N, C-alpha and C positions, 0 to 999 in steps of 0.2 A: 394240197396239205391243209386242211381243214379241223386234223382233228389227230391228239397225239398219237404216236407210235410205239409200242413195244417191238424190238427186234430182237428175235431169241433163233439162235441154232438149233433145228429138232434132231441132230445127230451127233455126231462127235466131236464136232466143231469142222473150221474151212470150209462151211458152205456155202459162205459169200454174201456174211453180213456186211461186212465193210462197202462191198459195193451198192448191196440195198438198201445202206444207209445215205452213200454219195447220192443214188437216184433219189430219194427223197429229199433231200436238203437241192436237188436242183427244180425239184416242183414249185416251189413259190418258199417264201420268208419261211424261215426257220427259226424258233426263240432260239434254241441248244438245243446240243446233243449229249444226252446224259450217259455217263458210263454207269453200270447198277450191280457190276459182278467183278472178279478180277483184278486183275493189275497188268505189269510190265508183260507180261506173258503171252497178250493177245498181240497176233500179228494179220490185221483186217487188211487186204490189199485194197486200193484203189489206184486207179489207172482212167487220168481225163483224156479227153478227144483229142488234145494237142501231145499226147504221150508221156506227159508227167507222169511218176508213179511214186506212191508212199506207201509203206507196211506200220500201218497205224498201230500202237500198241498202247498206248495211254489217251494221246489225244483222241477226240470224236474224228470219227470218218466223216463229218464234214466240213472239215478245218480248211482243204483247199478250194471251199466255196464259202470262207469268210464265216461260217457258221462257228461258234461260240463252244467252249467245251466244259462240261462242269463234269467235276470228280466228286463224286458223293459220298456217304458216311461207308456205303456197303463194297468201295475200291480198298485195294492195296495201293500206295502211290510212292513213287521211286523218285526220288527227285535225278538221281546223278542218269538212271536212265531217260527221264524228261527233258533233262538238259540236252542230251544227243538228239535224241528224235525232234526236238525244235531247231537243232542246228541244221538238220534235212531239211526239215519244212522252211526255212529260211533259204535256203539254196535253190530248193523248188519256187521261190518268191511269194513266200507269206513273211512279210516285214515284223511280224512280231506275235512270233506263235504264245508267247506267254500271256499279252497282252488280251489273248482271246480265253484265257484259262481261268477259269474258279477251281477252288478246292475246299473240301468239306473239313473243317477242323479235327471231325471226329474219327478221318482217314486214317486206317494204320499205314506207316511208316515203313516201307521194306529199306533195310540196309547191306552191306556187304555183310554182316556178319551172318544175318538169315539168308544170304545165296552161299556162302559158304558151307555155313549148316546144313542146307538144304540138298548141296550135291553130294557133301562127306554121305549125307544118310542114304541118297538113292545108289551112289557108289558102295557101299555097304551092304546092300539087298545082292548084288553080283548078280547071276542069272534070273534072280526072282524079282527084279526090277518094277516096280510097279506105274511107271512114266511120269516124267519130267520137264519142264521145260527151263528148268535150273536156273529161274530168277527168283526164287527163294519165297514165292508169295504162300505155298504153303508152310513153311516155317513159321511164318510172319504170322500165319491165321493160329497155327499150334500153340505159339510162346504167348499168343494176348490172349487165348484161351486159357493157358496155365498161369499167368502173371496180367491178369486183368489190370490192375495199377502201376504195372512198370510197364507196359508196351508201349513203345513211341507213336505219337500218332503228328500226323499234318501242322495240328497247331500250336506244337511243341517245338516247332523248328521258331517259332517267336518269342521262346524263352529260353536263351544257350545253358544255362546254369540248369533248368528243370533237364533239357534235353540231354546233357552229359552224364550226369547222372542214371536218366535211362539207358544212356547207352554202355556205360560201365558195365552195370548191372545187366544188360544183355551179353555184352561181351564175354561175363564171367560165367553166364550161366550156359551159354553155348558151347563155351572150353573150344573158342575157335581164334585163327588168327586173322587179319583184315587191318586196315590203315588206322592211324592214330584215331581214336576219339576227337580229338581235337580238330583234325581236318575234317572230319565228318561233321561236325558240327558247325563249323566253316562254312562249308558247304551248303548245310540245309538252312544256316541263317542267310546265306544270301539268296536260297529259294524263296524264303518266306517273304523275301525285299521285290521279288520278280513276280507273283502272282498274288493274285486277289485271295485271299483266305476266311472263310464266312461260315454262318452258323446254318443252322437247321432252317431259320426263317427266309432262308434264301431259295431255298427248293421248296418251300411253301407256295412262295409266290411267283416262282418260274414259271408255272404254266398257265396259270392267268396272264401271261403277257403274249403269248400266241401257242401255235405250234411246237411241241417240242419233242424231239425225238430220242429213245431210250435204246442204246446201245448194249445188247448184253456180249458178253466174251465165252468163250470156249462150247460146249454144246449141252445141251437136258443129259444125252445121255452117259455124260460125266458128270453129273450133278452130286453135290457132296451125300448130300441123304440117300439118292432116287439112283444115281447112277449105278455099273456094273462094278459094287466094292471087291478088291482094292482099286483098282483101275481107273482112279476117280480126282478129282479136281477137289481143292480146299475151300470151295464156291458154290452159291446156291446160283444154278445156272439157268433157272426157269424163269416163271414171269413174276414170280414172288417177290424180290427186291423192288420190281421198279413197281408194282402195283402198292405197294408199301410205300414208297416215295409219294407217290398220286395221292395216297391217302384218300380213296373215294372218288379222284376225278376221272372219270371215263377216258379208255384209250383201247385202238385197235392192238389188239394181240396179233402180231405178224409172225409165223413161225417160216423158216428157213430151211429149205433143204434140196440136194443137189440132184440130177437125174440115175447118180450112181451113190453107193454111199463109201464114205472113207474114214481112215482115222490115223493118227502116228501113235507110235509104239505099239507095247504091250496090251493085252484084254483082246475081250472079243469083238469078232466083228465075222458074223455066222456067213454073211454070202461074199467074204473075200475069195477074188481071184486072180490068182499070180499074173494069170496069160493077157489080161487086160493091158493094153499098151495105149495109156491116153498122156497126153502131154500136158503135165504142171508145173509151168514155169515158175508157177511162185510157191511149190510145195516140193521138199525135200526133204531126203533123211538128216536128222540134226542129233549134234552128241548126246544131249540129253533126250529129245525128243524121241528118238529112235527114228525106224525105216516109216517111210508114209506108204499106207496101206491101203489098197484098191480094192472094191468089191460091186455087186449089182445091188440095185436101190432094196433097201430092205424095209419093205412095208410095215411089217410084223414088230420090227425096233422102232420106228417115227409112230406107228399106232401106239406102243408104250409111253413115249415119248411124249404124247400129246397127251393122254392117261394123266403121267404125275404133273404136267403142267396147269391141268384143269381144262385145256382145251385151245383152240386157236378158233381167230375169227376169220383167217384168210391166209393163202399160203403164198411165199415167194418160192418160185420153183427156179433153180440156176443150172447151168451147164447145159440149155438147152442144143448145144451144138454138139455136143459127146457124141462120138460113134455108138452109143448103147441101145439095146431094144429088150433087154431082160431085166425081169423084176421077180422078186422074192412075195411071195403072196402068203406064205403061211411055213411055219416051221414044225417038223415030228413032236415036237414036244407041246404045240399049242401057243394060244396066247400067252404074253407074261403079265403075269398078276402085279399090282401096284401094292407094294406092303407098305411097311409102316414108318414114317418117316422117324430116322434116327435107330433102328432096327437094324444096324451096320453087320451083322451076324445073319441078319436075312437077308440081306442085300448079297453079300458072299453065297448064300445058299443059292441065289437068281442066277449068281455071276457062273457059279459050278455048272447047272443046268444049260446057260447060254452055251457056256463053251462047248458042251456035247449036243447042241441043237443041230440038225442040219435044214437047210433051206428047199424048199419046193417053189419052182419058179413057173413061171409063165413066161413065153417066148415072143418076139413079133411086134410088141410095142413099138408103134410108131406115133401116136397123139399120147405125149406125156400129159400134158395141163391135164385130160380128160380121164388118164388112167391114172394120175398121182390123186385128182380128187373122187375119184370112185373109193381107192383101196385106204385112204385113209377120212374120207366124208369131210373134207374140208375145200371151198373154193381155191383155186390155184387164181390169185390175183393179178403177180407180177412173175412175167417170164424172162428170162436173162439168157441171153446167147452169146456173150462176151464181156469181157471184165469193164465196160466204157456205159456210162448213163446211158446214150447213143443204142446199147445194144438190147435194152429191155423194153418191155411192151405188156401194158395192161390188158390183163387176160379177162379179166372178168369185174363186176361190182363188187362189193364188199356189202355182205346182207347178215347182219345180224341183229337179231330181236332185243337183245341185250348189252350192253355192253358192261364191262365189271370195272 
């Protein structure tokens, strides 16, 4: 670890970002893991060689190795969910998880009222559900867009009177039930006393102290602006937020893909194959996400993800131990064109095309790193054949004439 690394999933999520971040943190001193999008809906699984396992949601996936986490201004912070996660980390031998955490004061705050409103909205869609993790992240983002001056932030936890006013306004606007505002204020005040709340100067200085790993949440194909609308997340899942936080400091852009393509819940999955039976110990059908779906490696979708991110310097290829040998190399509708950011009507039209697409496959793939590098035009730098850092292998050097 001599450079900053941005870890981003080039699929629909669940490609193994957590295990890649854990491996990076095992290679040498890492200053911090920075979360640069999403919130408590992340589920990044890390398994240590001694068998300890944790599903990281808000803490960075280097925590079990003692690497601090910074929740940037682009994250949605849920203090109640953080407390539950910290409790499990203590059970695994992390003595003071909150002592490893810094939080940007401008990060939005997810509350039980957001959670209730988001779940009600998804249930109201009936059979037309878009897919949700049920953690209120989308509702938090939507409320902040509509009420920018009233949206609670992590920094408000230091000001009980201000926070109470914002929570009362929030609860009234969303028209939902939930715990008394006074109880929430007490919980959030305790949270502010246990973590370090910082301003933007902290993030500016952080990369100067040593290598930093930026850990993304979800996947590029779910991106709020470039994903297959409306089956998307309220979050920028590309490299963009991390690059904004770095503000010109160079970093390696590392895209993560599996040897087969998966997704949770409704939405396009062109290569879906219900006959694929691959064990998924960390992915199951969820009450809000919906079923976990499996398909063959989709080079077309991953090329689209690379195009909307502006490219990657290298790839991490996971699940090399999976019994798969088929790759989708093209669609009958051709390649997917990148639209204009913010044109959700255009993205919806793209989604309709993708839902009608049919894959064209090649069979007999046995050298997956070579096949993926050839199909995507990006070198595979790291290969993973299992959940632990010991299951990772460097496949090639990261060569890039220019870092952005």
